[in-house]
BALOBA-1460 file (C-alpha; in Angstrom, 3 decimals):
// residues 269
<rec num="1" residu="m" x="0.000" y="0.000" z="0.000"/>
<rec num="2" residu="n" x="1.147" y="3.565" z="-0.717"/>
<rec num="3" residu="e" x="0.069" y="5.440" z="2.427"/>
<rec num="4" residu="q" x="1.365" y="8.756" z="1.110"/>
<rec num="5" residu="v" x="-0.789" y="8.627" z="-2.038"/>
<rec num="6" residu="l" x="-3.929" y="7.765" z="-0.072"/>
<rec num="7" residu="g" x="-3.263" y="10.457" z="2.518"/>
<rec num="8" residu="h" x="-2.603" y="13.107" z="-0.111"/>
<rec num="9" residu="f" x="-5.841" y="12.256" z="-1.908"/>
<rec num="10" residu="l" x="-7.911" y="12.375" z="1.283"/>
<rec num="11" residu="r" x="-6.399" y="15.703" z="2.297"/>
<rec num="12" residu="y" x="-7.009" y="17.224" z="-1.125"/>
<rec num="13" residu="k" x="-10.640" y="16.118" z="-1.162"/>
<rec num="14" residu="r" x="-11.171" y="17.315" z="2.416"/>
<rec num="15" residu="e" x="-9.726" y="20.749" z="1.724"/>
<rec num="16" residu="h" x="-11.800" y="21.123" z="-1.438"/>
<rec num="17" residu="a" x="-15.079" y="19.895" z="0.058"/>
<rec num="18" residu="n" x="-18.061" y="22.166" z="-0.595"/>
<rec num="19" residu="l" x="-19.218" y="23.310" z="2.835"/>
<rec num="20" residu="a" x="-22.704" y="23.950" z="1.470"/>
<rec num="21" residu="d" x="-23.117" y="20.154" z="1.387"/>
<rec num="22" residu="y" x="-22.518" y="19.840" z="5.135"/>
<rec num="23" residu="s" x="-24.115" y="20.994" z="8.372"/>
<rec num="24" residu="v" x="-21.011" y="22.840" z="9.564"/>
<rec num="25" residu="n" x="-20.271" y="26.413" z="10.475"/>
<rec num="26" residu="a" x="-18.995" y="28.012" z="7.260"/>
<rec num="27" residu="d" x="-17.371" y="30.899" z="9.174"/>
<rec num="28" residu="t" x="-15.186" y="33.094" z="6.962"/>
<rec num="29" residu="r" x="-12.565" y="33.016" z="9.734"/>
<rec num="30" residu="r" x="-12.009" y="29.291" z="9.317"/>
<rec num="31" residu="r" x="-8.286" y="28.583" z="9.079"/>
<rec num="32" residu="t" x="-8.801" y="25.507" z="6.925"/>
<rec num="33" residu="p" x="-10.372" y="25.533" z="3.455"/>
<rec num="34" residu="g" x="-13.070" y="22.930" z="3.137"/>
<rec num="35" residu="l" x="-13.597" y="20.597" z="6.105"/>
<rec num="36" residu="t" x="-11.346" y="20.270" z="9.137"/>
<rec num="37" residu="r" x="-9.822" y="16.971" z="10.195"/>
<rec num="38" residu="d" x="-11.976" y="17.065" z="13.309"/>
<rec num="39" residu="e" x="-15.131" y="17.395" z="11.220"/>
<rec num="40" residu="v" x="-14.225" y="14.535" z="8.891"/>
<rec num="41" residu="a" x="-13.256" y="12.307" z="11.820"/>
<rec num="42" residu="s" x="-16.492" y="13.073" z="13.652"/>
<rec num="43" residu="m" x="-18.701" y="12.416" z="10.643"/>
<rec num="44" residu="g" x="-16.677" y="9.298" z="9.798"/>
<rec num="45" residu="h" x="-16.951" y="7.883" z="13.336"/>
<rec num="46" residu="v" x="-13.185" y="7.622" z="13.842"/>
<rec num="47" residu="s" x="-10.833" y="9.340" z="16.266"/>
<rec num="48" residu="v" x="-9.109" y="12.526" z="15.150"/>
<rec num="49" residu="d" x="-5.732" y="10.918" z="15.895"/>
<rec num="50" residu="w" x="-6.457" y="7.903" z="13.660"/>
<rec num="51" residu="y" x="-7.761" y="10.033" z="10.815"/>
<rec num="52" residu="t" x="-4.713" y="12.306" z="11.101"/>
<rec num="53" residu="r" x="-2.376" y="9.316" z="10.899"/>
<rec num="54" residu="i" x="-4.168" y="8.085" z="7.764"/>
<rec num="55" residu="e" x="-4.102" y="11.496" z="6.099"/>
<rec num="56" residu="q" x="-0.445" y="12.052" z="6.961"/>
<rec num="57" residu="g" x="0.370" y="8.720" z="5.324"/>
<rec num="58" residu="r" x="2.175" y="7.288" z="8.294"/>
<rec num="59" residu="t" x="3.560" y="3.794" z="7.854"/>
<rec num="60" residu="g" x="1.042" y="1.172" z="8.981"/>
<rec num="61" residu="a" x="-1.876" y="3.607" z="9.068"/>
<rec num="62" residu="t" x="-4.078" y="1.408" z="6.904"/>
<rec num="63" residu="p" x="-7.810" y="2.043" z="7.284"/>
<rec num="64" residu="s" x="-10.197" y="-0.889" z="7.514"/>
<rec num="65" residu="f" x="-12.923" y="-1.462" z="4.935"/>
<rec num="66" residu="e" x="-15.525" y="0.099" z="7.221"/>
<rec num="67" residu="v" x="-13.425" y="3.174" z="8.024"/>
<rec num="68" residu="l" x="-12.513" y="3.817" z="4.404"/>
<rec num="69" residu="a" x="-16.132" y="3.354" z="3.303"/>
<rec num="70" residu="d" x="-17.221" y="5.925" z="5.910"/>
<rec num="71" residu="l" x="-14.560" y="8.402" z="4.769"/>
<rec num="72" residu="c" x="-15.682" y="7.996" z="1.162"/>
<rec num="73" residu="r" x="-19.249" y="8.686" z="2.255"/>
<rec num="74" residu="v" x="-18.275" y="11.756" z="4.290"/>
<rec num="75" residu="l" x="-16.150" y="13.250" z="1.519"/>
<rec num="76" residu="r" x="-18.855" y="12.576" z="-1.112"/>
<rec num="77" residu="f" x="-16.616" y="10.418" z="-3.294"/>
<rec num="78" residu="s" x="-17.915" y="9.342" z="-6.680"/>
<rec num="79" residu="q" x="-17.836" y="5.635" z="-7.507"/>
<rec num="80" residu="p" x="-14.578" y="5.947" z="-9.524"/>
<rec num="81" residu="e" x="-12.978" y="7.862" z="-6.629"/>
<rec num="82" residu="t" x="-14.159" y="5.206" z="-4.181"/>
<rec num="83" residu="d" x="-12.775" y="2.465" z="-6.415"/>
<rec num="84" residu="y" x="-9.450" y="4.343" z="-6.589"/>
<rec num="85" residu="v" x="-8.860" y="4.661" z="-2.837"/>
<rec num="86" residu="f" x="-9.938" y="1.075" z="-2.184"/>
<rec num="87" residu="n" x="-7.488" y="-0.047" z="-4.867"/>
<rec num="88" residu="l" x="-4.750" y="1.862" z="-3.042"/>
<rec num="89" residu="v" x="-5.217" y="-0.228" z="0.100"/>
<rec num="90" residu="g" x="-5.810" y="-3.502" z="-1.726"/>
<rec num="91" residu="l" x="-9.482" y="-3.855" z="-0.822"/>
<rec num="92" residu="v" x="-12.517" y="-4.560" z="-2.988"/>
<rec num="93" residu="s" x="-14.539" y="-1.382" z="-3.408"/>
<rec num="94" residu="p" x="-18.149" y="-1.285" z="-2.206"/>
<rec num="95" residu="q" x="-20.354" y="-1.093" z="-5.252"/>
<rec num="96" residu="s" x="-23.123" y="1.436" z="-5.413"/>
<rec num="97" residu="e" x="-26.690" y="0.378" z="-6.110"/>
<rec num="98" residu="e" x="-27.294" y="1.790" z="-9.573"/>
<rec num="99" residu="a" x="-30.989" y="1.416" z="-10.304"/>
<rec num="100" residu="s" x="-30.943" y="3.969" z="-13.122"/>
<rec num="101" residu="i" x="-29.110" y="4.126" z="-16.413"/>
<rec num="102" residu="s" x="-27.692" y="7.041" z="-18.349"/>
<rec num="103" residu="g" x="-29.413" y="8.607" z="-21.327"/>
<rec num="104" residu="a" x="-26.592" y="7.390" z="-23.566"/>
<rec num="105" residu="a" x="-27.040" y="3.812" z="-22.356"/>
<rec num="106" residu="w" x="-30.789" y="4.010" z="-22.956"/>
<rec num="107" residu="t" x="-30.209" y="5.290" z="-26.490"/>
<rec num="108" residu="l" x="-27.736" y="2.476" z="-27.154"/>
<rec num="109" residu="l" x="-30.262" y="-0.060" z="-25.911"/>
<rec num="110" residu="q" x="-33.090" y="1.168" z="-28.124"/>
<rec num="111" residu="a" x="-30.837" y="1.586" z="-31.155"/>
<rec num="112" residu="h" x="-30.222" y="-2.164" z="-31.076"/>
<rec num="113" residu="n" x="-33.806" y="-2.935" z="-32.144"/>
<rec num="114" residu="p" x="-34.969" y="-5.152" z="-33.844"/>
<rec num="115" residu="e" x="-32.495" y="-7.371" z="-31.979"/>
<rec num="116" residu="p" x="-32.921" y="-7.933" z="-28.220"/>
<rec num="117" residu="a" x="-30.752" y="-6.090" z="-25.724"/>
<rec num="118" residu="f" x="-30.884" y="-5.445" z="-21.994"/>
<rec num="119" residu="i" x="-28.869" y="-3.868" z="-19.179"/>
<rec num="120" residu="m" x="-27.973" y="-5.545" z="-15.870"/>
<rec num="121" residu="d" x="-26.699" y="-3.968" z="-12.667"/>
<rec num="122" residu="q" x="-23.769" y="-5.226" z="-10.574"/>
<rec num="123" residu="n" x="-25.997" y="-7.929" z="-9.069"/>
<rec num="124" residu="l" x="-26.920" y="-9.193" z="-12.554"/>
<rec num="125" residu="t" x="-30.469" y="-7.908" z="-12.171"/>
<rec num="126" residu="v" x="-32.033" y="-6.625" z="-15.385"/>
<rec num="127" residu="i" x="-32.840" y="-2.921" z="-15.016"/>
<rec num="128" residu="a" x="-33.714" y="-1.985" z="-18.624"/>
<rec num="129" residu="t" x="-34.789" y="-3.796" z="-21.794"/>
<rec num="130" residu="n" x="-35.491" y="-2.774" z="-25.355"/>
<rec num="131" residu="h" x="-38.650" y="-3.397" z="-27.360"/>
<rec num="132" residu="s" x="-37.318" y="-6.512" z="-29.089"/>
<rec num="133" residu="f" x="-36.360" y="-8.125" z="-25.770"/>
<rec num="134" residu="q" x="-39.927" y="-7.603" z="-24.577"/>
<rec num="135" residu="r" x="-41.321" y="-9.134" z="-27.773"/>
<rec num="136" residu="l" x="-39.182" y="-12.223" z="-27.306"/>
<rec num="137" residu="y" x="-39.190" y="-12.696" z="-23.542"/>
<rec num="138" residu="g" x="-42.147" y="-10.625" z="-22.285"/>
<rec num="139" residu="n" x="-42.401" y="-7.359" z="-20.404"/>
<rec num="140" residu="w" x="-40.313" y="-7.504" z="-17.231"/>
<rec num="141" residu="d" x="-41.139" y="-4.006" z="-15.971"/>
<rec num="142" residu="t" x="-43.675" y="-5.211" z="-13.402"/>
<rec num="143" residu="l" x="-41.672" y="-8.195" z="-12.139"/>
<rec num="144" residu="p" x="-40.031" y="-8.032" z="-8.677"/>
<rec num="145" residu="p" x="-36.225" y="-7.625" z="-8.681"/>
<rec num="146" residu="l" x="-35.486" y="-11.281" z="-7.893"/>
<rec num="147" residu="q" x="-37.426" y="-12.470" z="-10.945"/>
<rec num="148" residu="r" x="-35.548" y="-9.964" z="-13.115"/>
<rec num="149" residu="n" x="-32.190" y="-11.406" z="-12.090"/>
<rec num="150" residu="w" x="-30.276" y="-13.014" z="-14.965"/>
<rec num="151" residu="v" x="-29.125" y="-15.937" z="-12.817"/>
<rec num="152" residu="w" x="-32.539" y="-16.503" z="-11.226"/>
<rec num="153" residu="r" x="-34.184" y="-16.442" z="-14.665"/>
<rec num="154" residu="t" x="-31.739" y="-19.030" z="-15.996"/>
<rec num="155" residu="f" x="-32.659" y="-21.575" z="-13.338"/>
<rec num="156" residu="k" x="-36.167" y="-20.690" z="-12.196"/>
<rec num="157" residu="s" x="-37.944" y="-19.631" z="-15.381"/>
<rec num="158" residu="s" x="-39.391" y="-22.814" z="-16.880"/>
<rec num="159" residu="a" x="-40.291" y="-20.913" z="-20.059"/>
<rec num="160" residu="f" x="-36.661" y="-19.896" z="-20.598"/>
<rec num="161" residu="r" x="-35.338" y="-23.375" z="-19.818"/>
<rec num="162" residu="d" x="-37.796" y="-25.035" z="-22.191"/>
<rec num="163" residu="r" x="-37.133" y="-22.621" z="-25.059"/>
<rec num="164" residu="l" x="-33.320" y="-22.649" z="-24.897"/>
<rec num="165" residu="s" x="-31.556" y="-25.536" z="-26.616"/>
<rec num="166" residu="g" x="-28.379" y="-26.535" z="-24.780"/>
<rec num="167" residu="w" x="-29.735" y="-25.091" z="-21.543"/>
<rec num="168" residu="v" x="-27.457" y="-27.204" z="-19.327"/>
<rec num="169" residu="q" x="-24.296" y="-25.826" z="-20.941"/>
<rec num="170" residu="y" x="-25.617" y="-22.285" z="-20.676"/>
<rec num="171" residu="a" x="-26.537" y="-22.866" z="-17.022"/>
<rec num="172" residu="h" x="-22.970" y="-23.984" z="-16.245"/>
<rec num="173" residu="y" x="-21.665" y="-20.796" z="-17.844"/>
<rec num="174" residu="v" x="-24.086" y="-18.635" z="-15.838"/>
<rec num="175" residu="t" x="-23.075" y="-20.425" z="-12.638"/>
<rec num="176" residu="g" x="-19.417" y="-19.650" z="-13.326"/>
<rec num="177" residu="v" x="-20.150" y="-15.967" z="-13.858"/>
<rec num="178" residu="f" x="-22.324" y="-15.894" z="-10.747"/>
<rec num="179" residu="r" x="-19.548" y="-17.395" z="-8.618"/>
<rec num="180" residu="k" x="-17.076" y="-14.745" z="-9.768"/>
<rec num="181" residu="v" x="-19.530" y="-11.870" z="-9.251"/>
<rec num="182" residu="y" x="-20.531" y="-13.183" z="-5.828"/>
<rec num="183" residu="s" x="-16.873" y="-13.384" z="-4.774"/>
<rec num="184" residu="s" x="-16.514" y="-9.631" z="-5.361"/>
<rec num="185" residu="d" x="-19.365" y="-8.817" z="-2.961"/>
<rec num="186" residu="a" x="-19.772" y="-11.706" z="-0.541"/>
<rec num="187" residu="d" x="-21.967" y="-9.605" z="1.784"/>
<rec num="188" residu="s" x="-24.528" y="-8.773" z="-0.906"/>
<rec num="189" residu="k" x="-28.048" y="-9.483" z="0.328"/>
<rec num="190" residu="v" x="-29.282" y="-9.559" z="-3.269"/>
<rec num="191" residu="l" x="-26.794" y="-12.219" z="-4.364"/>
<rec num="192" residu="l" x="-27.505" y="-14.246" z="-1.231"/>
<rec num="193" residu="q" x="-31.209" y="-14.148" z="-2.083"/>
<rec num="194" residu="v" x="-30.448" y="-15.406" z="-5.596"/>
<rec num="195" residu="y" x="-28.204" y="-18.171" z="-4.257"/>
<rec num="196" residu="t" x="-30.822" y="-19.253" z="-1.717"/>
<rec num="197" residu="a" x="-33.485" y="-19.436" z="-4.436"/>
<rec num="198" residu="i" x="-31.463" y="-21.606" z="-6.841"/>
<rec num="199" residu="k" x="-29.111" y="-23.669" z="-4.658"/>
<rec num="200" residu="a" x="-31.370" y="-26.730" z="-4.692"/>
<rec num="201" residu="d" x="-31.421" y="-26.966" z="-8.494"/>
<rec num="202" residu="p" x="-29.370" y="-30.090" z="-9.344"/>
<rec num="203" residu="v" x="-27.677" y="-28.512" z="-12.380"/>
<rec num="204" residu="f" x="-26.667" y="-25.456" z="-10.382"/>
<rec num="205" residu="a" x="-25.528" y="-27.585" z="-7.440"/>
<rec num="206" residu="a" x="-23.353" y="-29.753" z="-9.694"/>
<rec num="207" residu="a" x="-21.707" y="-26.764" z="-11.367"/>
<rec num="208" residu="w" x="-21.273" y="-24.994" z="-8.018"/>
<rec num="209" residu="d" x="-19.685" y="-28.072" z="-6.428"/>
<rec num="210" residu="d" x="-17.347" y="-28.377" z="-9.416"/>
<rec num="211" residu="l" x="-16.098" y="-24.835" z="-8.593"/>
<rec num="212" residu="v" x="-16.917" y="-23.535" z="-12.060"/>
<rec num="213" residu="v" x="-15.680" y="-19.930" z="-12.480"/>
<rec num="214" residu="s" x="-16.144" y="-17.862" z="-15.623"/>
<rec num="215" residu="d" x="-15.874" y="-14.406" z="-17.114"/>
<rec num="216" residu="f" x="-18.530" y="-13.193" z="-19.500"/>
<rec num="217" residu="h" x="-17.826" y="-14.517" z="-22.986"/>
<rec num="218" residu="v" x="-19.700" y="-14.969" z="-26.263"/>
<rec num="219" residu="q" x="-22.587" y="-17.427" z="-26.123"/>
<rec num="220" residu="h" x="-24.227" y="-19.080" z="-29.138"/>
<rec num="221" residu="m" x="-27.866" y="-19.808" z="-28.354"/>
<rec num="222" residu="l" x="-30.822" y="-21.441" z="-30.060"/>
<rec num="223" residu="v" x="-34.043" y="-19.985" z="-28.663"/>
<rec num="224" residu="n" x="-37.489" y="-21.070" z="-29.777"/>
<rec num="225" residu="s" x="-39.939" y="-18.216" z="-30.288"/>
<rec num="226" residu="q" x="-43.592" y="-19.177" z="-30.144"/>
<rec num="227" residu="t" x="-44.235" y="-16.615" z="-32.882"/>
<rec num="228" residu="v" x="-41.442" y="-17.023" z="-35.439"/>
<rec num="229" residu="g" x="-39.796" y="-20.315" z="-34.559"/>
<rec num="230" residu="e" x="-36.137" y="-21.037" z="-33.819"/>
<rec num="231" residu="l" x="-33.721" y="-18.121" z="-33.484"/>
<rec num="232" residu="y" x="-29.938" y="-18.399" z="-33.605"/>
<rec num="233" residu="l" x="-28.554" y="-15.780" z="-31.209"/>
<rec num="234" residu="v" x="-25.025" y="-14.608" z="-30.488"/>
<rec num="235" residu="e" x="-24.953" y="-13.135" z="-26.978"/>
<rec num="236" residu="n" x="-22.261" y="-10.587" z="-26.074"/>
<rec num="237" residu="v" x="-21.861" y="-8.802" z="-22.737"/>
<rec num="238" residu="l" x="-20.044" y="-5.477" z="-22.421"/>
<rec num="239" residu="g" x="-19.318" y="-3.422" z="-19.309"/>
<rec num="240" residu="l" x="-20.617" y="0.154" z="-19.425"/>
<rec num="241" residu="p" x="-17.686" y="2.511" z="-18.717"/>
<rec num="242" residu="g" x="-17.829" y="4.333" z="-15.398"/>
<rec num="243" residu="t" x="-20.517" y="2.060" z="-13.960"/>
<rec num="244" residu="h" x="-20.963" y="-1.433" z="-12.556"/>
<rec num="245" residu="q" x="-23.547" y="-2.188" z="-15.220"/>
<rec num="246" residu="y" x="-23.488" y="-4.544" z="-18.184"/>
<rec num="247" residu="v" x="-25.228" y="-4.277" z="-21.532"/>
<rec num="248" residu="v" x="-26.154" y="-7.579" z="-23.178"/>
<rec num="249" residu="f" x="-26.708" y="-7.830" z="-26.935"/>
<rec num="250" residu="e" x="-28.426" y="-10.855" z="-28.472"/>
<rec num="251" residu="d" x="-27.530" y="-10.488" z="-32.143"/>
<rec num="252" residu="a" x="-28.847" y="-12.508" z="-35.047"/>
<rec num="253" residu="g" x="-26.399" y="-15.303" z="-35.796"/>
<rec num="254" residu="d" x="-27.628" y="-15.871" z="-39.349"/>
<rec num="255" residu="q" x="-29.700" y="-14.195" z="-42.058"/>
<rec num="256" residu="s" x="-32.801" y="-16.232" z="-41.272"/>
<rec num="257" residu="t" x="-32.789" y="-15.044" z="-37.659"/>
<rec num="258" residu="g" x="-32.298" y="-11.456" z="-38.788"/>
<rec num="259" residu="t" x="-35.402" y="-11.745" z="-40.946"/>
<rec num="260" residu="k" x="-37.370" y="-13.301" z="-38.093"/>
<rec num="261" residu="f" x="-36.379" y="-10.463" z="-35.778"/>
<rec num="262" residu="k" x="-37.916" y="-8.004" z="-38.213"/>
<rec num="263" residu="q" x="-41.092" y="-10.077" z="-38.248"/>
<rec num="264" residu="l" x="-41.067" y="-10.282" z="-34.451"/>
<rec num="265" residu="a" x="-40.788" y="-6.516" z="-34.149"/>
<rec num="266" residu="g" x="-44.315" y="-6.213" z="-35.493"/>
<rec num="267" residu="a" x="-45.866" y="-9.176" z="-33.686"/>
<rec num="268" residu="d" x="-46.885" y="-9.958" z="-30.137"/>
<rec num="269" residu="e" x="-44.821" y="-12.727" z="-28.554"/>
């Protein structure tokens, strides 16, 4: 760990904090620009001495996860700034709950019509879909969060299981991704809820016991649409820069599927 780099960053952010965001006395006679060390320590529930040691970059002054998370909260760090300071001390950054998406991401999603696309948050819960996704898989807007989870859907949606050829192989892949994501946030109540819901499934249990671990990678899928028949899909997952969200594209894998997507765009699934 580089204590000096962390301390310098904390001091800079403290001294440049906007006092209008805090319930402190913004007296013009203040000797310190921004917040004082005492104020940050008080709001961060740490002693002034310990915070001073951290900010001064003294050897061995390594904040715990909880202390650093509180300091990030007090100093109004953005998610990239939070990621940065947690990287400095070799800890996994707490991930913000991002229930909304940017306008640019929404535009990207809709521009992918007539092919399905959707966006997942850091817990792999679907938070936005385009029109073609809804035509193929139904409208998820009214479903509770658990039932919109990509992993939950893979194992608990009988409609998805029945319509996907090679479901077992896909389920092993999803399990591997889930294990890796879960390892980055072992205290997540959302991921625990997903695990609890699917742990009894024999395919999941077998893959989990085999310690399958996977990154996202291209998937070739055959999905049966009740309206237009079999669709050959190529599924790609991309991380959205500056977020902990993922956009998933299900592109036509052949000309026939491309034609069927155009037909599907004007038909009810």
